[in-house]
C-alpha positions in Angstrom: -60.5 -26.0 -6.2 -61.7 -24.1 -9.1 -59.1 -22.6 -11.3 -61.0 -19.4 -12.1 -61.2 -18.6 -8.3 -57.4 -19.1 -8.1 -56.8 -16.6 -10.9 -59.1 -14.1 -9.4 -57.4 -14.2 -6.1 -53.9 -14.1 -7.7 -54.9 -11.1 -9.7 -56.2 -9.4 -6.7 -52.9 -10.1 -4.9 -51.0 -8.7 -7.9 -53.1 -5.5 -7.8 -52.3 -5.0 -4.1 -48.5 -5.5 -4.7 -48.5 -3.1 -7.7 -50.2 -0.5 -5.5 -47.8 -1.0 -2.7 -44.9 -0.8 -5.1 -46.2 2.6 -6.4 -46.7 4.0 -3.0 -43.2 3.1 -2.0 -41.9 4.7 -5.2 -43.7 7.9 -4.7 -42.2 8.1 -1.0 -38.9 7.4 -2.4 -39.1 10.0 -4.9 -39.7 12.8 -2.4 -36.8 11.7 -0.2 -33.2 13.2 -0.7 -31.0 10.6 -2.4 -28.6 9.1 0.2 -25.5 9.4 -2.1 -25.6 13.2 -2.2 -24.8 14.1 1.3 -24.6 17.8 1.4 -22.4 19.5 3.9 -22.6 23.0 5.3 -19.3 24.8 4.7 -18.4 26.8 7.8 -16.8 29.9 6.4 -15.6 33.2 7.3 -17.7 36.3 7.8 -17.5 39.1 5.2 -15.7 41.4 7.8 -13.2 38.6 8.5 -12.6 37.9 4.7 -12.0 41.7 4.3 -9.6 41.9 7.1 -7.5 39.0 6.2 -7.4 40.3 2.5 -6.0 43.6 3.8 -3.4 41.9 5.8 -2.4 39.6 2.9 -2.1 42.5 0.7 -0.1 44.3 3.2 2.3 41.2 3.7 2.9 41.0 -0.1 3.5 44.8 -0.4 6.4 44.6 2.3 7.8 41.4 0.7 7.9 43.3 -2.7 9.6 46.4 -1.0 12.3 44.1 0.5 12.9 42.6 -2.7 13.2 45.8 -4.5 15.8 46.9 -1.9 17.8 43.8 -2.2 18.0 43.8 -6.0 21.5 45.0 -7.0 21.6 48.0 -9.2 24.1 48.6 -12.1 26.3 50.6 -10.1 26.8 47.9 -7.4 27.2 45.0 -9.8 30.4 43.2 -9.6 32.9 43.0 -12.6 33.2 40.0 -14.6 35.6 37.5 -12.7 37.1 35.8 -15.8 40.1 37.4 -17.5 40.1 38.3 -21.2 42.9 35.8 -21.7 41.0 32.9 -20.0 37.8 33.8 -22.1 40.0 33.7 -25.3 41.6 30.2 -24.3 37.9 28.9 -23.7 36.6 30.3 -27.1 39.6 28.8 -29.0 39.2 25.3 -27.4 35.4 25.4 -28.4 36.2 26.4 -31.8 38.6 23.4 -32.0 36.0 21.1 -30.7 33.4 22.2 -33.4 36.1 21.9 -36.2 36.8 18.3 -35.0 33.1 17.4 -34.9 32.5 19.0 -38.4 35.5 17.0 -39.8 34.2 13.9 -38.5 30.8 14.6 -39.9 32.4 15.3 -43.3 34.2 11.9 -43.1 31.0 10.1 -42.4 29.1 11.6 -45.3 32.1 11.1 -47.7 32.2 7.4 -46.8 
């Protein structure tokens, strides 16, 4: 068999393959990509959204009113439960603790 004849046939086959590839690429470019699946959101109508908004605002307003009623005023606040003597004892104990800590720190820095 002649080598030139084989080369001509192979080149013709190569041209047909290139043409088929270009057609397939053109078809693929017009299709939507398979990875990007779009879903249609099922939402509310605008009137339903307005109605829901109104109801939620009303609910928050009622809760705000109840919190305002429940908040204690200055006149209804309870007096301090700790006696003055107990407060003084706690303050003296805390001063003694700080004095002990400072003296320990002074000893460390002197040493």
